[in-house]
C-alpha angles and dihedrals in degrees: 000000000000135000112273110258094208105029119195110234116215127200088244094061090033089065091057093047094046095048092047097050093040094051093046091046093050092048091043084221138077146065117290096166101078097044091050093044096048098042096110093047090050093048093053094046099042099040100037110027117013111104106209140127116226089196090058111030091178097055104146100231099042121130112255120233121197125187098203092177086064096174084078088066094141088069090061093043093049091050093048092048096046095047094051110263119149092272114114132205087251088058089055091048088056092056112157094000128131113285091000120148088226104069124184090263125024112273124200113233091017101077125033111247097023106124098191142001110259136179104097093092120242095023095089094059088045091052086050090055087054092050091050090047090052090050090052093048096046093044090054091049102043110023119096131187107290092007112086101168093156105055116129141122133237114219124192134187115206138170140207091279092058090051093050093053111093093228090070089062091051095048101038092048090055092044090057092047092052093045097232096187094172091065117095120177128190116209112209095215100190099136094230134112132163095284094049135258109014098221089099095059110012119050100139117143091238098184091053091045092056092043087056089054090056097256127144103244126199106190136197100015116168100243092202096051111088094198093054092046091049092050091050092049093051090050091049092051091049090058106086103172104047135047113246132228114198108199107210119191107214143166113237112236092009109188097038098101099202101036107032114117092027135099086237089086096042102087110001138068114271093232128243095276094050092046089055091047090049092052090055093043096053095037097246107145097172125110122254115298093003116129119183117239093242091056091049089049092051092050098041107123098180099091092048091042092053090051092049092052095041090054091049092046089056091049091049091050089055089047091052090053093049098038110021097167093050091046091052091050091048091051092049097048107028106025101033103021091220128154118237119286091244094048096110092053092044096054095044091052092048096051090047090053091052091052092048093051094049091194121186098220139135112274089236086061090046087053091053089052089051092050091048089055096043100046095071091039095047111036088179092070109112115187140190146156136210094247093300104096091128091054101033089045093219099136112084140167103292094035115124122187119230113241136183091269104031141047126229144153100263135060125205095215097182120213093329108116096162094041092046094054095046091045088053089052088056090049091052092046091051092058134221096076136071107212126209121187133187146201138132112300092240090060093057082093088073090054098039102115092048089050087053091049091051089054093044092051092043092234123167105238121148113213115200108201114179134185089052104181148357083304089091087073125185100036085078137207096327088066101030112095114218108156098026104089096048092043092050089051088061093064107100116243094013117121112210115197123191105178125200100211145352095289094051088047091054091050090048091053093047092047090052091052092046091051108091098169104062149000129280133211120211109200106197137187128245092205127068116266127200123243111262106161106063093126099038123108119239091233092057093053090047089060089070096240134035144157105276099176125009136189133228109272126350116345120242091200132023120203117204112194142163137201118339091002095065092081089049089055091051092050091049090049090055092049092050092046089057087059093047097256112138111223136180123206118210119191110206109183093166120026091182093061092041091054090056092058121102115279094244091056093049091048092050091052103044106007102071093100137015095228103086130160123194117205120195132138092235139077108313104216096086092064096059091091090061101041098040127193093316095053142073139219125219103203143118121273098174137050120282134245137241107256141102112301096245092056091049094052089051092047093052095046101256092142134116090242093056094044091049092047091050091052093049092049090055092049096047 
């Protein structure tokens, strides 16, 4: 098949092309090429196959649509507007403007109908893998013979840039292994990226690559021929056991007679003259942002959407009659996103049990204990590790790995930290599951942009990062995180917990589950840590920072410590007390949560004296805002060494003698 040399432009695709070029032209900024080049693909999918309800964008069994090549955002906005979502023509006119609902790249939670924030290439298709995985898992859990209440597709558009990004290899390889047959991706094979024709930097045989992953590949489809696209889509939907890649040969910017097929129309307005020429070329005589009523009527997705949802509502009513307990659980988790009714009692009992046991264990082991308790209490928990389950301790009794033929509540992600984290974002976005992921803290670098996207989209993902410091010992500086904790704390809307013992770990886990508006990191130790919080209230720990051990009267020195260094602070406090120096110890497992507390609380905890010393086996600069000009930080500002953990803590000054000496020097 080859791209049509003289395509026939219809008013339906003309509306997409006109809205895209008009909005970009008005904004004097944007990417008209992809929307114009994918108009026919979008028309076939959205008008003939996509099951969605514009009047209810959150309908549980809707198909998911992901625009992975998010720079082509005007394609999504045009489709949402034309099909009847709450996105007006005035919203399109405000494309890329301050406080507009039509941002430069699609943003989840900002525009109705946008399923995920895209723009960082490769992450959209990876989110789509997560959505398809969630559909598979929930279908296996809730569907019953004759009652398919979870039965929808995930569709993704992606371009050459997504395929060049390494994350697409990670995610699409796993999608093939797991046989995600409800995932259908359309590759916009136009041979153009920002720098021009891609032959100089992208010559992969993409169909063979995806065949090697185990995908169903439909190659060489004319992306401007509706009949060929329809035939390919029907074949993709008939394939139940493999994800499908439909390779669509397209012309970027098709319809702009002087710029189509060139990178000139990729990421810049066409210009007034070319917009006028394009209108004539595609037979669109209407002024900017004007859509005829008959075109609106042909695109209107509300009647079909209402029918889709009404049919599903009837099926769900029958399901509720036949399986009332399962229906109630589905409503709680998927439709209402509520935690179980007994959640408050469950978490209180668990924290109390941790305090009663007073175990001296690694916080990674304490985390495993928490997971083992939470899995039966929270069936929505969906775990996974990047090939480190035995070290991260994320697999527990009750965990069941998803396979090609079966569902489960755990995913063996393999060595795919970036892919894992973005897939988990897709799982969270889908709804019905609370994903937790795991790797060594030092390898959070691989996942960093997906961590950022979780925070940006306010998604509840719990990231278990073990081996949190030089305390991991002999594996050496390649595996010893130094800058990671402070740098993660800088990501807006990300809570970073570094607990000191089993009780703080339990509170961190519970806080992460309770938090519905963003992700949480749990930075956990490899080495055993003593119990330090037997007399501390759960609510104090949950505030992110609290007075762990106080002195009589006003303190002369305040120690602020996290994780494995909290016990060091307590020992130094005892040594100073023997010399008559009054010292307070503050445990601050989560600075992000502490910083959200009222000012009077924060001042009462850390502001009682000017002489403050922060102690953390990580880069020191972050702590300057807490200790001020009169304080000090005992941290690590260089890479570690390969040696037993005890020797490393001595080498880097994490000793009672050094902490005491530092305090005395500040007081002298």
